[in-house]
C-alpha positions in Angstrom: -51.1 23.0 20.8 -51.5 21.7 17.2 -47.8 21.3 17.1 -47.7 19.2 20.1 -50.4 17.1 18.9 -49.2 16.6 15.3 -45.5 15.8 17.3 -47.3 13.2 19.5 -48.8 11.8 16.5 -45.3 11.1 14.5 -43.7 10.0 17.7 -41.3 12.6 18.1 -41.7 13.5 21.8 -40.3 10.9 24.4 -40.2 11.7 28.2 -37.1 11.5 30.5 -36.0 8.5 32.1 -33.7 7.8 34.7 -31.1 6.5 32.8 -30.9 9.9 31.0 -29.8 11.8 33.6 -25.9 10.8 33.7 -25.2 7.9 31.9 -27.1 5.8 30.0 -28.8 5.3 26.5 -28.7 8.5 24.2 -32.1 10.1 23.2 -32.9 12.0 20.3 -36.3 12.7 18.7 -37.7 9.1 17.7 -34.7 6.9 18.6 -32.8 5.6 21.6 -28.7 5.0 21.3 -27.2 2.5 23.3 -23.6 2.6 23.6 -21.2 -0.6 23.5 -21.6 -1.3 27.4 -25.5 -1.5 27.5 -25.4 -3.4 23.8 -23.7 -5.8 25.4 -26.2 -5.8 28.4 -29.1 -6.1 26.4 -27.6 -9.6 24.9 -28.6 -11.1 28.7 -32.2 -11.6 29.9 -31.3 -9.9 33.3 -29.5 -7.2 31.4 -32.3 -6.6 28.8 -35.2 -6.6 31.9 -32.8 -3.6 33.5 -32.6 -1.8 30.4 -36.5 -1.8 29.8 -37.2 -0.6 33.3 -35.2 2.5 32.9 -36.0 3.6 29.1 -38.2 6.2 28.6 -41.8 5.7 26.9 -42.3 4.0 24.7 -38.9 2.6 24.4 -39.3 0.3 27.3 -42.4 -1.2 26.1 -40.9 -1.9 22.7 -38.1 -3.3 24.5 -40.0 -5.7 25.9 -42.4 -6.6 23.3 -39.4 -7.4 21.0 -37.2 -8.9 23.7 -35.6 -11.7 21.4 -35.6 -9.5 18.7 -33.1 -6.9 20.6 -31.1 -9.7 22.3 -30.1 -10.9 18.6 -29.4 -7.5 17.2 -27.0 -6.4 20.4 -25.4 -9.9 20.1 -24.9 -9.4 16.6 -23.8 -5.8 17.2 -21.4 -7.0 19.5 -19.5 -9.3 17.6 -18.8 -6.8 15.2 -18.3 -3.8 17.5 -21.3 -1.6 16.8 -24.4 -0.8 19.1 -27.9 -1.1 19.1 -30.5 1.5 18.2 -34.6 1.4 18.2 -36.8 3.9 16.6 -40.4 4.8 18.0 -41.4 3.1 15.3 -40.4 -0.2 16.5 -37.3 -0.5 14.3 -34.3 -2.4 16.1 -31.0 -1.5 14.3 -27.2 -1.4 14.9 -25.2 1.4 14.1 -21.5 2.4 14.9 -18.6 5.0 13.5 -20.1 8.5 13.6 -23.8 7.4 13.7 -25.6 8.4 16.6 -23.3 11.4 17.3 -20.4 8.7 17.9 -22.0 7.5 20.8 -21.1 3.8 19.9 -18.0 3.9 22.0 
């Protein structure tokens, strides 16, 4: 039980999401990775709202609380052919190439 409590305290455990079932964001412990299509969706308010509703906890809350920053990062990433990633600590960044197991396609 202590291991589970420590992992929860460290923000390492996430819950499953409907988007995770087939296509959608890729989840790793502590980070959610979006592909190029999803990154493009994050540049629009309606797309951001749709992604927020299917993102696993705590990512939906982070996306909602930082909507403007997510949209700006997504727009910048989209221009240079990269993708958005968000950590459970609330860090919103971009990645490309082989980062995120090469998910930025």
